[in-house]
N, C-alpha and C positions, 0 to 999 in steps of 0.2 A: 574501577571494573565499569564499565559503559552499561546500559541500565535497554539497551535498544541494540537491536541485531539483525543482520543481513546477511545470514549464513548462508543459505537456501541460495541465493545467486549468487556464491560463492564458490558451494558443492555440489552443486545444481550440473549433471553432464546429460542430460535425456534431449529427448525431444521438444522445440517449441513451434510450436506451429497450434491453429486455433481451428475447431474447426473437424478435426478428424476424429476422436474422443477426450469421455469428458474426462480420464485424468490426462490425457495433457491438453484439455480447456481448463483447465485448475492449476497446472502446472504456468503453461506462457500466463495466466492475470498471476500471480505469483512473482513469476520473472518480472515481466512489463511493472510494476508496484515497484519493487527492490528499484528496480534500474529506472522510474521517473524518480524516483525520490532521494535519489542521488544527489548527494549539496552542491557539486561541481555541474548538471546539468539542473538543478532547481536554483542554481546562484546564475544561473545565462538566462534560461527562464521567466522566473521574480516577475521585475519590471517588461518583460512580451507580450504576455495573458493579460488578457484584456479584464474588467473587470466582471465579465459575465462570464468569461472564463473559469475564474478564481471563481467566485458564488457557482459555478455547475461542481467544479470540483471535489470543492467543497460542503455541495450537499449531497450531489453521490457518495462523500466517503460518513458523513454526516447518518446521512439517513442507513445505512446500511453495516455503522455502528448498530446506530440505536434499534433496527433489528433483531441486531443476531446476537448480542450480546445483555446482560441482565446490567443491572448499576455497577454491579463485586465485579465483574467482568472485563464491562471495560475501563474500572477505575486500577482493577491492578493487571492488566494484556492494554491498553488505548494508555489510557496517564502514567500507569507503572508506580501509582502511588500507595497509602498501604490506608485504603479510605476506612 
């Protein structure tokens, strides 16, 4: 069984759009991130992204993880290990 999942994008049937309300904003962010991380899309984009774009994405994601997760949560939910 795979350690990673993207069930939200597969099951979501609600409104996707940003700026209407907090709930749809949260749903839209999850939706976009799961669509963005799709293996086929990443295979296409990986050689098209500039160094600066890759750095920006890495810094943004790393910063959010560092800000909102404890070290045990980082290992459990992001790294999927038993730290």
